[in-house]
C-alpha atoms as one frame of an Amber mdcrd trajectory, in Angstrom:
protein
   8.343 -81.404  45.614   8.297 -78.013  43.916   7.599 -79.870  40.884   4.802
 -81.767  42.164   3.238 -78.773  43.499   3.214 -77.131  39.936   1.708 -80.417
  38.068  -0.843 -80.855  40.750  -1.796 -76.729  40.372  -2.089 -77.177  36.581
  -3.832 -80.416  37.091  -6.530 -78.386  39.358  -6.754 -75.645  36.526  -7.572
 -77.737  33.659  -9.773 -79.492  35.567 -11.482 -76.748  36.865 -11.555 -75.803
  32.972 -13.038 -78.472  31.975 -15.958 -78.058  34.258 -16.510 -75.007  32.793
 -16.421 -76.087  29.268 -19.053 -78.904  29.708 -21.124 -76.495  31.769 -21.011
 -74.668  28.955 -22.811 -76.535  26.216 -26.440 -76.251  26.105 -28.815 -78.648
  28.343 -31.036 -80.070  25.365 -32.643 -82.696  27.540 -34.830 -79.785  30.149
 -35.685 -77.625  26.889 -37.290 -80.985  25.067 -39.059 -82.003  28.635 -40.472
 -78.493  28.541 -41.466 -78.656  24.940 -42.974 -82.144  24.044 -45.937 -81.866
  26.230 -47.038 -78.813  24.021 -45.917 -79.382  20.591 -48.874 -81.019  18.759
 -49.504 -82.916  15.277 -51.687 -81.136  12.916 -53.420 -83.398  10.188 -55.708
 -82.021   8.083 -57.877 -83.264   5.366 -58.663 -81.484   1.763 -61.542 -82.158
  -0.782 -59.822 -81.385  -3.854 -61.761 -81.168  -7.191 -60.853 -83.299 -10.385
 -60.775 -82.163 -14.090 -61.539 -83.757 -17.487 -58.428 -83.681 -19.041 -59.879
 -83.426 -21.801 -63.100 -81.169 -21.083 -63.436 -78.276 -23.261 -62.417 -80.323
 -26.477 -65.330 -82.057 -26.988 -65.916 -85.481 -28.937 -67.036 -86.055 -32.738
 -70.733 -86.709 -33.057 -69.596 -89.655 -35.635 -66.581 -91.141 -34.028 -67.506
 -94.347 -32.788 -65.613 -94.147 -29.320 -67.720 -90.878 -28.439 -70.102 -92.928
 -26.356 -67.223 -94.507 -24.996 -65.006 -91.836 -23.682 -68.095 -89.547 -22.868
 -69.516 -92.380 -20.260 -65.931 -92.961 -19.069 -64.989 -89.565 -18.475 -68.762
 -89.140 -16.888 -68.337 -91.885 -14.266 -64.974 -90.570 -13.052 -65.034 -89.434
  -9.508 -65.744 -85.508  -9.670 -63.814 -85.104  -6.703 -61.783 -86.963  -3.580
 -59.869 -85.746  -0.092 -56.266 -85.678   0.262 -54.283 -85.713   3.343 -51.480
 -83.436   5.029 -49.283 -83.413   7.921 -47.545 -80.699   9.972 -46.752 -79.472
  13.657 -47.952 -76.944  16.064 -47.305 -75.651  19.492 -50.224 -75.005  22.277
 -49.933 -71.549  23.444 -52.439 -71.135  25.779 -54.007 -73.634  28.377 -57.178
 -73.179  27.119 -56.106 -74.969  23.890 -54.895 -71.926  21.329 -52.753 -73.135
  18.597 -49.955 -71.645  16.860 -48.988 -73.452  13.305 -48.489 -72.205   9.365
 -51.235 -71.128   7.528 -50.037 -73.520   4.574 -50.557 -76.420   7.005 -54.181
 -75.833   7.300 -54.980 -73.898   4.532 -58.061 -75.063   2.307 -58.599 -77.377
   5.226 -62.164 -79.445   5.311 -61.544 -81.257   9.079 -58.241 -80.567  11.420
 -57.023 -83.139  13.788 -54.856 -82.596  16.535 -53.075 -84.796  18.379 -51.534
 -83.852  21.741 -48.236 -85.800  21.210 -47.448 -86.855  25.452 -50.788 -87.664
  25.753 -52.080 -89.428  22.212 -55.252 -87.147  22.804 -56.859 -86.322  19.512
 -59.044 -83.177  18.898 -60.693 -82.066  16.489 -59.392 -78.254  16.000 -61.175
 -74.689  14.247 -59.324 -71.946  12.542 -59.398 -68.921  14.585 -57.462 -66.285
  12.646 -55.062 -66.415   9.776 -52.356 -64.411   7.977 -51.529 -65.546   4.759
 -49.180 -63.455   3.572 -46.998 -64.000   6.709 -48.021 -67.591   6.670 -49.306
 -67.660  10.092 -52.700 -69.430  11.556 -54.050 -69.783  15.197 -56.450 -72.886
  15.575 -58.204 -73.938  18.721 -59.168 -77.039  20.301 -61.299 -77.595  23.278
 -59.705 -79.873  26.321 -61.507 -80.715  29.542 -58.238 -79.831  31.187 -55.504
 -77.113  31.346 -53.071 -77.911  28.591 -49.330 -77.208  28.493 -48.598 -74.654
  26.493 -45.046 -72.712  25.505 -44.389 -69.120  26.207 -43.405 -67.032  23.972
 -40.034 -65.430  23.900 -38.208 -61.878  21.797 -36.762 -63.316  18.923 -34.904
 -59.614  18.288 -32.912 -60.826  21.305 -31.213 -63.741  19.730 -28.123 -63.354
  17.463 -26.468 -65.511  15.295 -24.483 -68.442  16.982 -26.919 -68.756  19.374
 -28.446 -72.485  20.626 -31.462 -73.006  19.629 -34.322 -76.216  19.408 -36.544
 -77.258  16.779 -39.284 -79.643  17.732 -41.815 -81.128  15.496 -43.458 -84.146
  13.375 -40.629 -84.559  10.180 -42.302 -87.092   7.969 -44.994 -87.772  10.515
 -42.185 -88.721  13.359 -43.826 -87.469  15.992 -41.960 -85.738  18.536 -38.693
 -85.051  16.587 -36.237 -83.007  18.705 -33.159 -81.331  17.229 -30.890 -78.456
  17.888 -28.435 -76.293  16.275 -27.439 -72.754  16.217 -28.844 -69.159  14.736
 -27.280 -69.320  10.959 -28.269 -65.716  10.058 -31.250 -63.390  10.521 -33.190
 -61.485   8.280 -33.284 -63.901   5.104 -35.016 -63.057   2.282 -36.026 -66.292
   0.299 -38.857 -65.060  -1.813 -41.692 -66.355  -0.005 -43.732 -62.897   0.249
 -43.781 -59.234   1.770 -42.491 -59.789   4.674 -39.413 -61.876   4.596 -37.479
 -61.805   7.718 -36.880 -65.552   8.544 -34.485 -66.720  11.111 -31.839 -68.796
   9.360 -31.195 -72.645  11.510 -29.310 -75.693  11.164 -31.022 -77.332  13.577
 -32.443 -80.021  11.157 -35.984 -79.219   9.630 -37.838 -81.099   7.445 -41.157
 -81.597   5.546 -43.641 -82.310   8.578 -41.849 -79.587  11.059 -43.996 -76.673
   9.422 -45.714 -75.289  12.489 -43.257 -76.610  15.174 -41.516 -74.230  17.796
 -38.183 -73.196  17.424 -37.161 -72.273  20.942 -34.065 -70.652  22.911 -32.081
 -72.447  25.631 -34.732 -70.958  28.003 -37.714 -73.058  26.673 -39.124 -69.945
  25.046 -40.385 -69.800  21.282 -38.343 -67.614  18.985 -39.514 -68.506  15.704
 -42.050 -70.833  13.493 -40.101 -73.597  11.880 -41.888 -72.742   8.266 -39.569
 -73.694   5.239 -36.540 -75.548   3.790 -34.064 -75.303   1.118 -34.750 -78.118
  -1.296 -32.226 -80.822  -1.730 -29.642 -78.622   1.153 -29.201 -79.727   4.541
 -28.769 -77.805   7.730 -30.637 -74.813   5.805 -33.907 -73.930   7.845 -35.942
 -71.294   8.186 -38.441 -69.996  11.104 -40.876 -66.789  11.123 -39.273 -64.656
  13.837 -42.044 -65.066  16.983 -41.977 -60.927  17.363 -43.958 -60.829  14.147
 -46.721 -63.333  15.351 -47.000 -61.261  18.591 -47.576 -58.175  16.574 -50.668
 -59.881  15.071 -52.057 -62.215  18.096 -55.154 -59.273  19.075 -56.195 -59.783
  15.589 -55.884 -63.607  15.261 -57.706 -63.843  18.040 -60.775 -62.445  17.349
 -60.346 -63.437  13.587 -60.004 -60.670  12.163 -57.330 -59.257   9.254 -54.008
 -58.696  10.331 -53.745 -54.783  10.192 -49.782 -53.805   9.937 -47.727 -50.464
  10.361 -47.230 -48.494   7.464 -44.875 -45.631   6.341 -45.518 -44.744   3.070
 -42.791 -45.209   1.553 -40.271 -46.949  -1.081 -37.037 -47.647  -0.476 -33.683
 -49.055  -1.557 -30.748 -50.316  -0.535 -27.854 -48.174   0.712 -24.631 -49.625
  -0.927 -21.303 -49.415  -0.411 -21.034 -47.303  -3.618 -23.850 -45.305  -2.709
 -22.311 -44.325   0.728 -19.258 -43.326  -0.871 -20.914 -41.223  -3.237 -22.888
 -39.467  -0.401 -19.721 -38.963   1.618 -20.855 -41.123   4.198 -19.663 -44.109
   6.179 -21.358 -47.472   4.882 -23.508 -47.974   8.301 -26.528 -49.588   7.207
 -29.681 -48.242   6.252 -32.097 -47.518   3.732 -32.467 -45.108   0.845 -36.076
 -43.257   0.532 -36.773 -43.408  -3.403 -40.801 -42.485  -3.100 -43.298 -40.897
  -0.245 -46.557 -41.443  -0.908 -49.208 -38.588  -1.106 -50.546 -38.052   2.123
 -48.930 -41.148   3.866 -47.609 -41.078   7.702 -43.785 -40.283   6.311 -45.097
 -37.467   4.127 -46.523 -36.200   7.185 -43.757 -36.505   9.176 -41.293 -34.281
   6.599 -39.429 -37.575   5.765 -38.219 -37.109   1.825 -36.791 -38.763  -1.360
 -33.221 -39.225  -0.643 -32.887 -39.565   3.124 -30.894 -42.236   4.504 -33.074
 -43.958   7.577 -30.943 -45.530   9.736 -32.792 -46.418  12.838 -36.386 -47.240
  14.405 -36.926 -46.326  18.051 -33.240 -46.393  17.944 -33.023 -50.071  16.385
 -30.524 -49.822  13.922 -31.669 -50.444  10.408 -28.838 -52.937   9.109 -30.510
 -53.242   5.944 -33.091 -52.176   3.311 -34.564 -55.354   4.394 -34.808 -54.586
   8.244 -37.280 -51.856   7.312 -40.210 -53.552   6.442 -40.055 -56.236   8.892
 -39.971 -53.783  12.164 -42.638 -51.326  10.622 -44.665 -53.907   9.517 -44.515
 -55.644  13.379 -46.082 -52.226  14.657 -49.456 -51.299  15.052 -51.495 -48.710
  12.728 -51.427 -45.865  14.988 -48.224 -46.268  16.637 -46.041 -43.082  17.310
 -42.618 -44.239  15.911 -38.914 -42.301  16.009 -36.999 -42.566  12.897 -33.201
 -42.016  12.671 -32.262 -40.393   9.359 -29.602 -38.876   7.595 -30.106 -35.945
   5.099 -27.386 -33.639   4.027 -24.874 -35.712   5.564 -26.506 -34.689   8.982
 -28.131 -36.467  11.585 -31.854 -36.067  12.175 -34.878 -37.689  14.300 -38.544
 -37.351  12.496 -41.749 -38.830  15.034 -44.297 -40.950  12.876 -47.620 -42.023
  13.786 -48.192 -45.161  11.415 -50.310 -45.498   9.151 -52.415 -48.847   7.936
 -51.024 -50.866   5.126 -52.909 -51.418   2.600 -53.185 -54.879   0.893 -51.162
 -55.996  -1.857 -53.103 -54.661  -4.756 -53.957 -51.196  -3.473 -50.390 -50.896
  -2.678 -49.252 -51.871  -5.923 -51.697 -48.842  -6.765 -50.060 -46.396  -5.007
 -46.696 -47.046  -6.016 -47.522 -46.679  -9.430 -49.821 -43.865  -9.243 -46.546
 -41.931  -7.583 -43.732 -40.721  -9.990 -40.557 -43.206  -9.926 -37.197 -43.630
 -10.705 -36.064 -45.791 -13.285 -34.777 -49.012 -12.183 -31.551 -50.471 -14.145
 -32.281 -54.052 -14.353 -29.227 -56.256 -15.008 -30.845 -57.829 -17.686 -30.520
 -55.433 -20.395 -33.045 -52.950 -19.860 -34.310 -50.624 -17.860 -38.290 -50.182
 -16.216 -40.735 -47.824 -14.832 -43.914 -47.904 -12.827 -46.879 -46.772 -15.303
 -47.523 -43.126 -14.489 -49.752 -40.581 -16.894 -46.732 -39.403 -18.414 -45.405
 -42.634 -19.248 -48.811 -44.253 -21.126 -49.197 -41.148 -22.924 -45.664 -41.462
 -24.218 -45.659 -44.916 -25.248 -49.460 -45.095 -25.967 -50.645 -47.605 -23.308
 -54.113 -48.178 -22.702 -53.113 -49.431 -19.090 -52.320 -46.982 -16.125 -50.877
 -49.881 -13.890 -48.238 -52.247 -14.053 -44.483 -51.470 -14.948 -43.191 -50.796
 -18.629 -39.694 -51.113 -20.046 -38.380 -47.579 -21.051 -35.355 -48.247 -22.619
 -32.762 -51.193 -24.329 -29.341 -51.625 -23.626 -27.711 -51.464 -27.335 -26.199
 -54.810 -28.540 -27.601 -56.541 -25.427 -29.194 -59.947 -24.933 -32.338 -58.014
 -24.646 -31.588 -56.047 -27.372 -31.535 -59.084 -29.771 -34.488 -61.242 -28.842
 -36.852 -58.079 -29.272 -37.416 -56.695 -26.147 -38.593 -52.935 -27.010 -39.719
 -49.971 -24.765 -43.009 -49.496 -24.742 -43.270 -53.639 -23.615 -45.643 -53.825
 -20.581 -44.112 -56.648 -18.219 -47.249 -58.919 -16.918 -45.290 -61.593 -15.392
 -41.736 -62.376 -14.488 -40.715 -66.216 -13.882 -44.513 -66.588 -14.226 -44.975
 -64.307 -11.051 -47.570 -61.482 -11.975 -45.196 -58.087 -11.708 -47.426 -54.996
 -10.660 -44.596 -52.315  -9.494 -40.535 -52.192  -9.945 -40.451 -53.451  -6.069
 -42.755 -56.798  -7.788 -39.791 -56.632 -10.202 -36.842 -56.087  -7.653 -38.506
 -58.861  -5.128 -38.468 -61.505  -7.911 -35.625 -60.716 -10.290 -33.360 -60.840
  -6.813 -33.627 -64.513  -6.910 -32.970 -65.115 -10.797 -29.441 -66.256 -11.259
 -28.575 -65.750 -15.165 -32.075 -66.232 -17.338 -35.812 -64.969 -16.507 -38.518
 -65.792 -18.604 -41.014 -62.736 -19.392 -44.513 -62.533 -20.010 -44.672 -59.518
 -22.108 -47.713 -57.393 -23.365 -47.282 -55.027 -26.494 -50.180 -53.791 -27.705
 -52.755 -56.392 -27.621 -50.329 -59.360 -28.568 -48.980 -61.086 -25.462 -45.291
 -62.420 -26.125 -43.024 -64.787 -23.817 -39.094 -64.202 -24.040 -36.167 -66.009
 -22.212 -33.691 -63.544 -21.514 -29.852 -64.447 -20.350 -28.049 -62.054 -18.415
C-alpha cells in the first residue's frame, strides 16, 4: 500500500510538472491571429533609366556600321519599370503604416494589400529616415483598420521568444517564430547600427514586417539577413522608431540627440591599465568645441558608464541610446574619472548631418589611430596639413607606416590621404573604424598622393 501511494504521488508530481512545462511554451497561435490582420504586402514600382553602354565613345564617321549602331542604340528604350515587394504593418486605425525605407525608396507608385481582406490601396510616403532605414506611409480606408501596438524593445532579453510576420518571396502572411539571439548588433548598415538579432526565419520580402513579443506588441522592424546564413536575421529596435515618430508624421527631417564627443571601446586591457574593473562603457577620445558634452564638463579620458541609469555595456550602446533621444532633452550621464564615479547632467544638442559631423570631427585634434594593417592614421588638422603639404583640409591621412609591414612593401607612405576604404568613402577616423571592423584580412584602399589617385590592396 505504501509503495502504491509513493507511485501515485510520483505520477501526480510528473503530471503537474508536465502541465507546467507545456504551459510554458509560447502561444504563437494567439500572436499570429492578432498580427496577421494588421500586416500588409507592399508592392512598389520604380522608373529606371537605361544607359547606352557605348555612350561617350562615339563612332567613326567612315565606319560602314556607323548608321546601323546609331539607329540601334537610338531606338533602345531610355527607361523602364522595375517592381519590388516588401512588408509593413499598420500602426493606427486611420492607416499609418511602418516599413523600411529601402522598401519604398525611389518608388513612383506604392500599392498596399491588407492581407486578411485582400483590399488594395494606393499609399503615399509621409516621412522617411534613410539613415535608420525607416519609412512611414499612409493609406485611406473607409473603415477603421486593425493595427499593432508598439512595445518596448529595451525590455526584451536574449532568449525571449519572438514572432516575425511578413511576405517572404511573395508568400503573403508567413508567420515564423524563434528567440532573440543577441542585442546591439553592429552590421555596418549605417550610423545607428544596434540591431536585434533573431533566429526567427526572415527572408527576402520580410523587410519592413514586424517582429513581435508574445503579447503581440511590435518590438522591431525586420530589416536585414546574412546572405547564405540560416537563422540569422536582424530587426531595428522599435524604441529607435518611437523616438522619431513625431518627425515622421509631420514629414520633417528627423532630429536626434547629440553629445558632441567621439568615443573608443573600453577593452579589458584598457580597463586594467586604468585600474578599474571591466564594467563596460566607452572612453571619451574627443569633446567637440561648444558641444553639449563640453558645456556639461565631460572631458577626454572620461569613461561613460550610464545614461539615465541605463548601463552602457559597450561603446556601441552609447550612440544608439543618445540618438534615440530628442534635442533639448536633459540626461544624467554616469562616468568614471580618475577612478572616481561622477554624474554630469547634459542638455542634448542636435546631431548634425553626416557631412557636417565629419567636418566637426576633422576640425578637432584627434589621437592617432593604429590600424591592424600596418599603418596609423589621423584626421587632417591644420598642423597635419602643413606638415605633409596637403591641399585638403578635411579627411583622413596616413601618418606612419610600420617597418617591414605589407603596407610598406606595397608602397603606402605617410601623407597619403585615404579617399575610400573597400569602395566606401572615408571622411573621418570613425568612418575608417566602422568599415575596417568588418574587413577580415584584406582591404582595398583608394589613396590620393599629391594629385595622383592610387589603388592599393593590403593584407593584414
